C-alpha positions as CSV (number, residue, x, y, z in Angstrom):
1,M,-21.5,-14.1,-0.7
2,G,-20.1,-13.5,-4.2
3,F,-16.6,-12.5,-5.4
4,L,-15.0,-9.6,-3.5
5,S,-13.9,-6.6,-5.6
6,V,-10.1,-6.2,-5.7
7,L,-10.2,-3.4,-3.2
8,S,-12.6,-5.3,-0.7
9,F,-10.4,-8.4,-1.0
10,T,-7.2,-6.2,-0.4
11,H,-8.8,-4.9,2.8
12,W,-10.0,-8.3,3.9
13,L,-6.4,-9.7,3.4
14,V,-4.8,-6.9,5.4
15,R,-7.4,-7.4,8.0
16,Q,-6.0,-10.9,8.6
17,F,-2.6,-9.6,9.4
18,V,-2.9,-6.2,11.1
19,R,-3.8,-6.0,15.0
20,P,-4.4,-3.1,17.3
21,G,-1.0,-1.4,18.2
22,D,0.7,-2.4,15.0
23,L,2.8,-0.1,12.8
24,V,1.7,0.1,9.3
25,I,2.2,2.1,6.0
26,D,0.0,3.6,3.3
27,A,2.6,4.2,0.6
28,T,0.3,6.0,-1.7
29,V,-2.4,7.8,0.4
30,G,-4.4,9.1,-2.6
31,N,-7.8,10.2,-1.2
32,G,-7.3,8.5,2.1
33,V,-9.5,5.3,2.1
34,D,-6.6,3.0,2.9
35,T,-5.1,5.4,5.4
36,V,-8.4,5.5,7.4
37,F,-8.8,1.8,7.0
38,L,-5.3,1.1,8.5
39,A,-5.9,3.7,11.3
40,Q,-9.0,1.9,12.3
41,L,-7.2,-1.4,12.4
42,V,-4.3,-0.3,14.5
43,G,-6.3,1.9,16.9
44,A,-5.0,4.4,19.4
45,K,-1.8,2.5,20.2
46,G,-0.8,1.9,16.6
47,K,0.8,4.2,14.1
48,V,0.1,4.8,10.4
49,Y,2.7,6.4,8.1
50,G,1.3,7.8,4.8
51,F,3.1,9.0,1.7
52,D,2.1,11.0,-1.4
53,I,3.9,13.3,-3.8
54,Q,0.7,15.4,-4.1
55,R,-0.3,18.1,-1.6
56,E,-3.9,17.6,-2.8
57,A,-3.8,14.0,-1.8
58,L,-2.5,14.7,1.7
59,E,-5.1,17.4,2.2
60,Q,-7.9,15.0,1.1
61,T,-6.5,12.3,3.4
62,R,-6.2,14.7,6.4
63,K,-9.8,15.8,5.9
64,R,-11.0,12.1,5.7
65,C,-9.1,11.3,8.8
66,M,-10.6,14.2,10.7
67,E,-14.1,13.0,9.8
68,S,-13.5,9.2,10.5
69,L,-10.9,9.0,13.2
70,P,-11.1,9.8,17.0
71,D,-7.3,10.0,17.3
72,L,-5.5,11.9,14.6
73,K,-2.1,11.6,16.5
74,I,-1.6,8.1,15.1
75,V,-1.5,9.2,11.4
76,H,1.8,10.7,10.2
77,L,1.4,12.1,6.6
78,H,4.5,12.9,4.5
79,L,4.7,14.9,1.2
80,M,7.4,12.7,-0.3
81,D,8.0,10.0,-2.8
82,H,7.2,6.5,-1.4
83,A,10.7,5.3,-2.3
84,R,12.0,7.3,0.5
85,M,9.8,5.7,3.2
86,K,12.6,4.1,5.0
87,S,14.2,7.5,5.7
88,V,11.1,8.7,7.8
89,L,10.9,5.7,10.1
90,P,12.8,5.8,13.4
91,P,15.5,3.2,13.4
92,D,13.8,0.9,15.9
93,E,10.7,0.8,13.7
94,I,12.5,-0.6,10.7
95,G,11.6,-4.4,10.5
96,R,8.6,-3.8,12.7
97,I,6.0,-2.8,9.9
98,R,3.1,-5.1,9.9
99,A,1.6,-4.0,6.6
100,V,2.4,-1.8,3.6
101,M,-0.3,-0.9,1.1
102,F,0.1,0.4,-2.3
103,N,-2.6,1.6,-4.6
104,L,-0.8,2.6,-7.9
105,G,-1.9,4.8,-10.7
106,Y,-3.2,8.4,-10.3
107,L,-5.2,10.4,-7.8
108,P,-8.9,10.0,-8.7
109,H,-10.6,13.3,-9.9
110,S,-7.2,14.9,-10.3
111,D,-4.6,15.4,-13.0
112,E,-4.2,11.9,-14.6
113,R,-0.8,12.8,-15.9
114,I,0.6,12.6,-12.5
115,T,1.0,8.9,-11.9
116,T,3.1,6.4,-10.0
117,R,5.9,5.2,-12.2
118,P,8.1,2.0,-12.2
119,E,11.4,4.0,-11.5
120,T,10.1,5.0,-8.1
121,T,7.7,2.2,-7.5
122,L,10.1,-0.6,-7.7
123,P,12.5,1.1,-5.2
124,A,9.6,1.7,-3.0
125,L,8.6,-1.9,-3.0
126,E,12.2,-2.9,-2.1
127,A,12.1,-0.4,0.7
128,A,8.7,-1.8,1.9
129,L,10.2,-5.3,2.2
130,D,13.1,-4.0,4.1
131,V,10.9,-2.3,6.7
132,L,8.3,-5.1,6.9
133,Q,8.4,-7.5,9.8
134,D,8.5,-11.2,9.4
135,G,5.0,-12.4,9.1
136,G,3.9,-9.0,7.5
137,I,2.1,-8.2,4.3
138,L,2.7,-6.0,1.4
139,T,-0.3,-5.3,-1.0
140,V,-0.1,-3.6,-4.4
141,V,-3.3,-2.7,-6.3
142,L,-2.3,-2.2,-10.0
143,Y,-4.1,-0.3,-12.7
144,S,-3.1,-0.9,-16.3
145,G,-5.6,1.1,-18.1
146,H,-4.1,4.4,-18.0
147,P,-1.1,5.7,-20.0
148,G,2.1,4.2,-18.3
149,G,-0.2,1.8,-16.2
150,R,0.5,-1.4,-18.2
151,E,4.3,-0.8,-18.2
152,E,4.2,-0.3,-14.4
153,S,1.9,-3.3,-13.7
154,E,4.2,-5.5,-15.9
155,A,7.3,-4.2,-14.1
156,V,5.6,-4.9,-10.6
157,R,4.5,-8.4,-11.8
158,R,8.1,-9.2,-12.9
159,W,9.5,-7.9,-9.6
160,A,7.0,-10.0,-7.6
161,E,7.7,-13.1,-9.7
162,Q,11.5,-13.1,-8.9
163,L,11.0,-12.8,-5.1
164,D,12.6,-15.8,-3.2
165,E,9.9,-18.4,-2.6
166,G,11.8,-19.5,0.5
167,R,11.4,-16.0,2.0
168,Y,8.1,-14.7,0.5
169,R,4.7,-16.0,-0.6
170,V,3.2,-14.1,-3.5
171,L,-0.5,-14.0,-4.6
172,C,-2.1,-12.4,-7.6
173,Y,-5.9,-11.9,-7.4
174,R,-7.5,-10.7,-10.6
175,Y,-10.6,-11.1,-12.8
176,L,-9.9,-13.1,-15.9
177,N,-13.0,-12.4,-17.9
178,R,-13.4,-8.5,-17.5
179,R,-12.6,-6.1,-20.3
180,N,-11.1,-2.7,-20.1
181,D,-8.0,-3.6,-18.0
182,P,-9.6,-4.0,-14.5
183,P,-7.3,-3.5,-11.5
184,Y,-5.7,-6.4,-9.9
185,L,-3.9,-7.2,-6.6
186,I,-0.4,-8.5,-5.9
187,A,0.2,-9.4,-2.3
188,V,3.4,-10.4,-0.8
189,E,3.7,-12.2,2.6
190,K,7.2,-12.0,4.3
191,K,7.6,-15.4,5.9
192,T,8.7,-15.8,9.4
193,S,12.4,-16.7,9.7
194,V,13.2,-20.0,11.3
């Protein structure tokens, strides 16, 4: 087997953490690929929360879910900024989320001027760490090739680099010899408290 694409590796990595019955979040539902992936992992006894600021993204995700999932009741989609994710969760689920996935940038085949931005992404990443359980994973796929993408990617990288190494393991997965700003992954594992 050759190298895995960034998105394939992200899914492989999340699959190592998530089990049936888990609670998970797709912080940027986009066209629903990660939402469906997470729903298939957690199964009928799990729960997926999804967030996006574009109604079009939620509609595409809902349609993809209807085509792919036997039980739509496990997917809870919210038309809101991902920085507000914590406000939606019941208090007893805060600290019990097994995985949070971010896929930054813009909605493919849509208005490329509507993008994720550091001023909401960084608070969303902090919120994700707050709701994540010990032993859980946070993944962020970054795209630096669009206007504003490089600044957001650098801000997220700086954020990840300053995380306490005693509490978090941080991984960066990227191609080093590809032109045109290929996407890359930052993954954060929240270590189990002793």
